[in-house]
C-alpha positions as CSV (number, residue, x, y, z in Angstrom):
1,M,0.2,0.1,-0.1
2,K,2.7,2.1,0.8
3,K,4.4,1.8,-2.3
4,I,1.1,2.5,-4.1
5,L,0.7,5.5,-2.3
6,S,4.1,7.1,-3.1
7,L,4.0,5.9,-6.7
8,I,0.9,7.6,-6.8
9,L,2.7,11.1,-4.3
10,L,5.7,10.9,-6.9
11,N,3.5,10.8,-10.5
12,F,1.2,14.0,-9.0
13,M,4.4,16.0,-7.8
14,F,5.9,15.4,-11.3
15,F,3.1,15.9,-13.7
16,G,1.3,18.7,-11.3
17,L,4.6,20.5,-10.8
18,D,5.4,20.6,-14.8
19,A,2.0,21.6,-15.7
20,K,1.9,24.4,-12.7
21,C,5.4,25.6,-13.7
22,L,5.0,25.9,-18.1
23,N,1.8,28.3,-16.5
24,V,3.8,30.4,-14.6
25,E,6.4,30.1,-17.3
26,N,3.8,31.5,-19.8
27,S,2.0,33.7,-16.8
28,L,5.5,35.4,-16.4
29,Q,6.2,35.8,-20.5
30,S,2.7,37.5,-21.3
31,N,3.5,40.0,-17.9
32,L,7.0,40.4,-20.0
33,I,5.6,41.1,-23.5
34,E,2.6,43.6,-21.6
35,I,5.1,45.6,-20.1
36,N,7.8,46.2,-22.6
37,E,5.0,48.1,-24.8
38,T,3.8,50.4,-22.7
39,V,7.8,51.4,-20.8
40,T,8.1,55.1,-21.5
41,D,9.9,58.1,-20.1
42,I,8.3,61.1,-18.4
43,Y,9.7,64.7,-19.8
44,P,9.2,67.8,-17.6
45,A,8.1,70.8,-20.1
46,V,7.3,73.8,-20.3
47,A,4.8,74.9,-23.1
48,K,4.3,78.9,-23.6
49,T,1.8,81.1,-25.8
50,E,3.5,82.7,-28.2
51,K,1.5,85.4,-29.5
52,G,3.9,88.2,-29.9
53,Y,1.6,90.7,-28.4
54,G,-0.4,91.4,-24.8
55,Q,0.0,88.6,-22.5
56,E,1.9,85.6,-22.7
57,Y,1.8,82.1,-20.8
58,S,3.4,79.7,-19.7
59,I,2.7,76.3,-17.8
60,G,4.2,73.0,-17.2
61,I,3.8,69.6,-19.1
62,E,4.5,66.1,-19.1
63,I,5.2,64.7,-22.2
64,H,5.5,61.1,-22.4
65,G,7.8,59.3,-24.8
66,T,11.1,58.2,-25.9
67,K,13.7,60.1,-27.5
68,T,17.3,59.6,-29.1
69,S,19.7,61.2,-30.6
70,Y,18.5,60.8,-34.1
71,S,14.2,60.2,-33.3
72,S,11.7,60.7,-30.7
73,S,8.1,59.7,-30.1
74,I,5.2,60.9,-28.4
75,T,3.0,59.1,-26.9
76,K,0.8,61.6,-24.7
77,V,1.3,65.4,-23.3
78,V,0.2,65.6,-19.9
79,C,-1.5,69.5,-18.8
80,G,-2.6,69.8,-14.9
81,G,-3.1,65.9,-14.4
82,Y,-5.0,65.6,-17.8
83,S,-4.6,64.2,-21.2
84,V,-4.4,66.6,-23.6
85,S,-4.6,66.4,-27.7
86,Y,-1.8,67.8,-29.1
87,S,-0.5,68.6,-32.7
88,V,3.1,68.9,-34.9
89,D,3.4,72.7,-36.0
90,Y,5.2,71.9,-39.2
91,S,6.8,75.5,-38.5
92,G,9.5,74.4,-36.4
93,T,11.3,71.6,-36.2
94,N,10.4,68.9,-33.2
95,K,7.7,71.5,-32.3
96,Y,4.2,70.9,-31.3
97,Y,1.2,72.8,-30.1
98,F,-2.3,72.5,-28.0
99,S,-5.3,74.3,-27.3
100,K,-6.0,74.7,-23.1
101,G,-8.2,77.6,-21.3
102,G,-8.5,79.4,-24.5
103,E,-4.8,80.2,-25.5
104,T,-3.0,78.2,-27.7
105,Y,0.8,76.4,-26.5
106,Y,4.0,75.7,-27.7
107,F,6.1,73.4,-27.1
108,Y,9.4,71.5,-28.6
109,F,10.5,67.9,-27.9
């Protein structure tokens, strides 16, 4: 009886453990893939109005994205804790703009 119980226990340990290890490994791989897809840096910056007359304004922003010596990529821009829609301003290199509170703000990245 002890031999049968020992064999059943060994069988469960080997085959049951393998299945659990595979599930943990697959789970870790999918988590690593998900994490790698969402990794970005956060760059603090200042956006400014460029009216050229009257009162000029500036506001602090966070630029979420990646930047290297040869390229840059923005995933989102946060102003006042909220994500804002931004656009490329083709009048300058790496120049972008967004509107908030009736003003248009410009920033470089």
